[in-house]
BAROKE-18404 format. One line per field, with one value per residue: residue number from 1; x, y, z of N, C-alpha, C in turn. Coordinates in Angstrom, 2 decimals, always signed. Example, Ala and Ser with C-alpha at 12.3 -4.5 7.8 and 13.67 -1.06 7.14 Angstrom:
2
num	(1/2)
n.X	(+13.19/+12.85)
n.Y	(-5.69/-2.25)
n.Z	(+7.80/+7.08)
ca.X	(+12.30/+13.67)
ca.Y	(-4.50/-1.06)
ca.Z	(+7.80/+7.14)
c.X	(+13.20/+12.90)
c.Y	(-3.30/+0.03)
c.Z	(+7.80/+7.87)
! end
This chain:
108
num	(1/2/3/4/5/6/7/8/9/10/11/12/13/14/15/16/17/18/19/20/21/22/23/24/25/26/27/28/29/30/31/32/33/34/35/36/37/38/39/40/41/42/43/44/45/46/47/48/49/50/51/52/53/54/55/56/57/58/59/60/61/62/63/64/65/66/67/68/69/70/71/72/73/74/75/76/77/78/79/80/81/82/83/84/85/86/87/88/89/90/91/92/93/94/95/96/97/98/99/100/101/102/103/104/105/106/107/108)
n.X	(+0.85/+1.06/+1.55/+0.90/+2.82/+2.58/+4.50/+4.84/+7.18/+9.35/+11.43/+14.15/+15.10/+17.31/+17.45/+15.66/+14.25/+15.09/+15.16/+16.64/+15.42/+16.43/+16.02/+17.83/+19.13/+21.31/+23.37/+22.43/+20.44/+17.10/+14.84/+14.25/+13.50/+12.54/+11.98/+10.39/+11.15/+9.45/+9.05/+7.76/+4.96/+5.08/+7.83/+8.77/+7.66/+9.00/+11.74/+11.36/+10.55/+12.87/+14.68/+13.44/+13.52/+16.30/+16.96/+15.59/+16.86/+19.44/+18.98/+18.17/+20.55/+22.29/+20.94/+21.09/+23.87/+24.25/+22.86/+24.40/+26.87/+26.15/+25.52/+28.02/+29.48/+28.06/+28.59/+31.39/+31.52/+30.21/+32.02/+34.29/+33.28/+32.79/+35.41/+36.54/+35.06/+35.88/+38.57/+38.37/+37.17/+39.19/+41.12/+39.85/+38.11/+35.46/+33.80/+34.06/+33.67/+33.46/+32.54/+31.02/+27.84/+25.05/+23.59/+20.28/+18.89/+17.86/+19.30/+18.25)
n.Y	(-1.16/+1.90/+5.39/+8.33/+11.10/+14.47/+17.19/+20.61/+22.18/+24.74/+26.21/+28.21/+28.62/+29.41/+28.61/+27.26/+24.10/+20.58/+19.18/+17.29/+16.01/+14.92/+12.91/+12.72/+10.71/+10.37/+10.32/+8.48/+7.91/+8.08/+8.72/+9.75/+12.09/+13.30/+16.55/+18.96/+22.27/+25.20/+28.44/+31.14/+33.17/+35.89/+36.32/+35.97/+38.17/+40.19/+39.88/+40.21/+42.89/+44.11/+43.39/+44.62/+47.31/+47.73/+47.30/+49.45/+51.66/+51.27/+51.58/+54.29/+55.55/+54.91/+56.21/+58.91/+59.26/+58.95/+61.19/+63.27/+62.77/+63.16/+65.89/+66.97/+66.26/+67.71/+70.32/+70.40/+70.19/+72.54/+74.41/+73.87/+74.61/+77.34/+78.19/+77.70/+79.50/+81.94/+81.87/+81.95/+84.44/+86.04/+85.61/+86.76/+85.39/+85.21/+86.55/+86.40/+87.93/+88.08/+89.82/+93.02/+93.64/+95.18/+98.30/+98.87/+101.06/+104.45/+107.69/+110.85)
n.Z	(+0.00/-1.15/-0.84/-2.69/-2.90/-3.41/-4.06/-4.37/-6.50/-6.98/-9.30/-10.16/-13.07/-15.71/-18.32/-21.04/-22.02/-21.95/-18.77/-16.16/-13.25/-10.16/-7.26/-4.47/-1.90/+0.61/-1.30/-3.14/-6.00/-5.78/-7.18/-10.47/-12.93/-16.12/-17.37/-19.39/-19.78/-20.38/-21.97/-20.16/-20.89/-20.11/-19.69/-22.26/-23.59/-22.25/-23.05/-25.75/-25.92/-25.00/-27.03/-29.24/-28.46/-28.32/-30.99/-32.24/-31.07/-32.07/-34.83/-34.85/-33.98/-36.10/-38.17/-37.33/-37.42/-40.19/-41.19/-40.08/-41.33/-44.03/-43.96/-43.36/-45.66/-47.59/-46.68/-47.07/-49.87/-50.60/-49.55/-51.12/-53.63/-53.21/-52.74/-55.23/-56.77/-55.61/-56.34/-59.14/-59.39/-58.36/-60.29/-62.33/-64.12/-64.39/-66.19/-69.50/-72.04/-75.55/-77.48/-77.43/-76.12/-77.73/-76.68/-75.56/-74.89/-75.31/-75.67/-74.52)
ca.X	(+0.00/+1.93/+0.86/+1.51/+3.06/+2.81/+5.11/+5.11/+8.60/+9.61/+12.83/+14.53/+15.99/+17.52/+17.46/+14.53/+14.66/+14.90/+15.86/+16.51/+15.30/+16.75/+15.83/+18.98/+19.18/+22.62/+24.16/+21.80/+19.30/+15.89/+13.84/+14.76/+12.41/+12.86/+10.91/+10.65/+10.88/+9.03/+9.11/+6.53/+4.58/+5.57/+9.27/+8.96/+7.37/+10.07/+12.91/+10.95/+10.60/+14.29/+15.27/+12.85/+14.07/+17.70/+16.96/+15.15/+17.93/+20.53/+18.57/+18.22/+21.95/+22.81/+20.29/+21.66/+25.23/+24.13/+22.47/+25.56/+27.87/+25.65/+25.66/+29.45/+29.86/+27.45/+29.33/+32.69/+31.30/+29.90/+33.27/+35.12/+32.67/+33.03/+36.83/+36.75/+34.49/+36.78/+39.78/+38.02/+36.94/+40.51/+41.81/+38.94/+37.63/+34.01/+33.11/+34.97/+32.83/+34.30/+32.07/+30.19/+26.42/+24.53/+22.68/+18.92/+18.24/+18.20/+19.60/+17.41)
ca.Y	(+0.00/+3.09/+6.68/+9.25/+12.38/+15.54/+18.37/+21.64/+22.50/+25.93/+26.25/+29.42/+28.16/+30.45/+28.04/+26.39/+22.84/+19.35/+19.14/+16.05/+16.24/+13.69/+12.94/+12.02/+10.48/+9.81/+10.10/+7.51/+8.44/+7.32/+9.03/+10.63/+12.39/+14.31/+17.53/+19.99/+23.60/+26.08/+29.87/+31.76/+34.24/+37.18/+36.41/+36.11/+39.55/+41.01/+39.82/+40.76/+44.34/+44.50/+43.26/+45.65/+48.60/+47.78/+47.47/+50.81/+52.58/+51.09/+52.21/+55.74/+55.98/+54.82/+57.27/+60.19/+59.31/+59.15/+62.59/+64.11/+62.57/+63.81/+67.34/+67.30/+66.15/+68.85/+71.51/+70.38/+70.50/+73.97/+75.13/+73.72/+75.41/+78.75/+78.44/+77.76/+80.76/+83.02/+81.79/+82.44/+85.88/+86.64/+85.54/+87.46/+84.46/+85.05/+87.03/+86.49/+88.25/+88.33/+91.04/+93.85/+93.61/+96.53/+98.85/+98.98/+102.27/+105.62/+108.88/+112.00)
ca.Z	(+0.00/-1.25/-0.96/-3.64/-2.26/-4.39/-3.48/-5.39/-6.60/-7.78/-9.71/-10.85/-14.13/-16.71/-19.66/-21.37/-22.63/-21.17/-17.49/-15.40/-11.82/-9.43/-5.82/-3.91/-0.46/+0.96/-2.50/-4.04/-6.74/-5.52/-8.20/-11.51/-13.87/-17.13/-17.49/-20.38/-19.26/-21.46/-21.68/-19.70/-21.83/-19.62/-19.94/-23.70/-23.92/-21.69/-23.94/-27.04/-25.79/-24.91/-28.38/-30.10/-28.04/-28.74/-32.45/-32.58/-30.67/-33.03/-36.10/-34.65/-33.93/-37.46/-38.95/-36.92/-37.98/-41.63/-41.41/-39.76/-42.40/-45.24/-43.78/-43.47/-47.08/-48.27/-46.27/-47.74/-51.29/-50.69/-49.30/-52.32/-54.69/-52.90/-52.94/-56.68/-57.26/-55.18/-57.17/-60.47/-59.27/-58.19/-61.60/-63.24/-65.14/-64.27/-67.39/-70.63/-73.20/-76.72/-78.14/-76.57/-76.44/-78.02/-75.69/-76.10/-74.38/-76.11/-74.89/-74.90)
c.X	(+0.90/+1.07/+1.65/+1.62/+3.39/+3.34/+5.32/+6.59/+8.76/+11.10/+13.07/+15.56/+16.12/+17.50/+16.23/+15.07/+14.38/+15.79/+15.64/+16.51/+15.53/+16.56/+16.92/+18.82/+20.47/+23.45/+23.56/+20.59/+18.11/+14.85/+14.46/+13.65/+12.91/+11.67/+11.33/+10.22/+10.58/+9.08/+7.75/+6.24/+5.10/+7.05/+9.55/+8.72/+8.46/+11.27/+12.59/+11.03/+12.04/+14.94/+14.74/+13.41/+15.52/+17.81/+16.59/+16.23/+19.10/+20.21/+18.63/+19.65/+22.56/+22.23/+20.87/+23.08/+25.19/+23.78/+23.65/+26.62/+27.43/+25.78/+27.11/+29.91/+29.31/+28.20/+30.70/+32.55/+31.04/+31.17/+34.20/+34.61/+32.93/+34.51/+37.16/+36.22/+35.36/+38.05/+39.50/+37.78/+38.27/+41.26/+40.99/+38.53/+36.11/+33.29/+34.14/+34.14/+33.74/+33.83/+31.12/+28.76/+25.93/+23.61/+21.31/+18.21/+18.67/+18.45/+18.76/+18.20)
c.Y	(+1.24/+4.34/+7.55/+10.61/+13.40/+16.76/+19.39/+22.02/+23.71/+26.01/+27.56/+29.05/+29.25/+29.92/+27.17/+25.12/+21.67/+19.37/+17.78/+16.39/+14.91/+13.92/+12.07/+11.89/+9.74/+9.46/+9.10/+8.17/+7.54/+7.52/+10.00/+10.84/+13.46/+15.24/+18.59/+21.34/+24.52/+27.53/+30.35/+32.95/+35.60/+37.37/+36.62/+37.56/+40.48/+41.04/+40.38/+42.28/+44.84/+44.45/+44.34/+47.03/+48.77/+47.99/+48.88/+51.82/+52.49/+51.76/+53.73/+56.26/+55.96/+55.94/+58.64/+60.33/+59.56/+60.60/+63.52/+63.99/+63.26/+65.33/+67.77/+67.27/+67.34/+70.14/+71.57/+70.72/+71.98/+74.80/+75.04/+74.60/+76.90/+79.11/+78.55/+79.07/+81.96/+83.05/+82.33/+83.95/+86.61/+86.66/+86.21/+86.59/+84.35/+85.51/+87.20/+86.70/+88.62/+89.58/+91.76/+93.78/+95.02/+96.99/+99.05/+100.22/+103.45/+106.82/+110.05/+113.24)
c.Z	(+0.00/-1.43/-1.95/-2.96/-3.33/-3.65/-4.59/-5.34/-7.51/-8.04/-10.46/-11.91/-15.19/-18.14/-19.85/-22.01/-21.71/-19.94/-16.85/-13.92/-11.12/-7.94/-5.20/-2.40/-0.18/-0.28/-3.47/-4.70/-6.48/-6.61/-9.19/-12.54/-14.85/-17.28/-18.51/-19.82/-20.43/-21.00/-21.22/-20.60/-21.38/-19.86/-21.42/-24.11/-23.42/-22.62/-25.32/-27.01/-25.69/-26.29/-29.31/-29.75/-28.47/-30.25/-32.87/-32.22/-31.65/-34.36/-35.98/-34.64/-35.33/-38.33/-38.60/-37.47/-39.49/-41.95/-41.15/-40.85/-43.69/-45.13/-43.91/-44.92/-47.86/-47.95/-46.96/-49.22/-51.48/-50.48/-50.51/-53.45/-54.46/-53.10/-54.43/-57.26/-56.86/-56.04/-58.56/-60.46/-59.13/-59.52/-62.68/-64.40/-65.11/-65.53/-68.49/-71.88/-74.37/-77.46/-77.21/-77.05/-76.73/-76.91/-76.31/-75.60/-75.27/-75.23/-75.40/-75.05)
! end
């Protein structure tokens, strides 16, 4: 005549998968049982939110860096263009007219 004894067991496990639970008395295994540990829905949502937040922050950082780099490139191009225009103005290459245009106004 054997009695079945049910004891609730709470385990703080960090990995999901197959676990082997053994009941040891004086170093001898009296009972061994395999149990599959599954993810609790709340924990899944927690890690999902952490992954989504990390992904969004990474995308924002990359986007900000891209905008800053594009602005720097635009500023350098503008500076080169202005330097070229100053050089041409200094060398007086801005207007090289070969013939004089006729005037269209009349004198009274």
